[in-house]
Structure formats: C-alpha cells, structure tokens
N, C-alpha and C positions, 0 to 999 in steps of 0.2 A: 903525424905532421909536426915538424919542429916550429919553434916560435917565430923565427924569421920568415918562414913560408907563410904562416898565418898573417903576419903583419904585412908582408908584401901583397898578399891577396887583398887585404883591406885597403891598402894604398891604391892598388890598381882599380879596385871597385870605386873608390872615391874619385879617382882621375876620370873614369868613364862616366860616372853618374853625376858628378858635380863640376869638376874642373873644366873638362872639354865643353859641356853645354854652357857654362858661364862665359868662357872665351867666345863661343859662337854668338851668344846674345850680345856681348859687348861689341863684337865686330859688326853685328847687324845694327846696333844702336849708332855706331859711327857712320855706317853707310846711309842709314835713313835720316839721322839727325832730327828725330822727332821726340817730343816729350814722352810719348807712350812707349817708344822703343827704349828710351833711356830708363824710364821707370821699370820696365820689365827686366832690363839688365841689372839695375840696382837691386831690385827685390831678389832676384836669383843670386846675386853676389852675396847679399846679406845671408841668405840661407846656406850658401856654400861655405861662408866663413863659420857659421854655427856648426855645420857638418864637419868641418875641419877641426874645430875645437873638440868635438865629440871623438873624432878619429884619434887625435893626439892623446886624449884621456884614455881611450881604449888601448892604444899602443903602450902607454906608460904602465897600465895595469898588466898587460901581457908580459912586458919585460920584467916587472917586479914580482910576478907570481912565483910561487914555489915550483921548482921544476923547470923554470925557463931555460931554454937551450940556446939563447942568443949569445954570440961571441962579441967581444969588444969591436971587432972589425964590422960585424953585421950591424951592431948598434950605431956605429958611425954612419953606415950606409943609410939606415932608416932615418937617422937624425937629419942627414943631408936631404933625403927625399922630402921629409916634412918641411924642412926649411925652404926648399925650392917652391913647394906649394904655397907656403905662407908668403914668400916674396912675390910670387905671381899674383896672388890675390891683393896684396898691398899695392902693387903696380897697377893692377886693374882698377882698383878703387880710385887711385890718383887719376888715371886716364878717364874714368867715368865722371869724376869731379870736373876735370878740364872740359869734357863734353857738355856737362851741365852748364858751365859758365858760357861756353860757346853758344849753346842753344838759347840761354837767357839773353845774351847780348843780341842775338839775331832777332828774337821776339821784341826786345826793347827797342831796337833800331827800327823795326817795322811799325811799331806803335807810334813812334815819334815822327814818322814821315807823313 
C-alpha cells in the first residue's frame, strides 16, 4: 500500500469517527438549545480537535518517512483535506460559541423576568 492510500484511509477514518459525529452533536445542540446538549457538543469538539492534531502529526510522519511514495500532487490533496477539516472545526467552534451566548442570554433573560 502506498503512502497516500494509507493517509487517505486515516483521513476517512477520522471523518467517520470524529468529524461527522461532531457535526451531528453540534446540530443537535442547535436544535435543543440546552446547556447539556451544548456541553456534549463542546466536549466532543474538543476531543475531535485533539484527534485531528494527532492525525496531522501522523500524516507528517508518514510523508517524511524513508521510502514514502507520495507525489507533490498527492501531498497537496492531503494538505487540502486536512485544511478543510481544520476549517470545519474552527467554524464549528465559532458556531458553538454563538450558541453558548444565545443560551446564556436566554437564561439571563428568564432570570430577570
């Protein structure tokens, strides 16, 4: 198996095991708009970010190892895939921050009434 196939397998596994579940939890948090749903989404997002950092480290090691078979074009593809995942998690973090503010305002308003 060549280097790029190994890397793409790792990226696909990350997508299935971390990215999609994180998006689903964030969507659930927005639907429910409860502190518990928000907390669950935030905790999972934090773990997904840590997992992505480990994935990026693993990919870098695979690319740099002796005998790596990755071409420059494949390296760009991998870099773009990782950048898309990073941007997605950054956007998700921003959206969950907005939701946290929304929930806090809701609870603050209900306490002052």
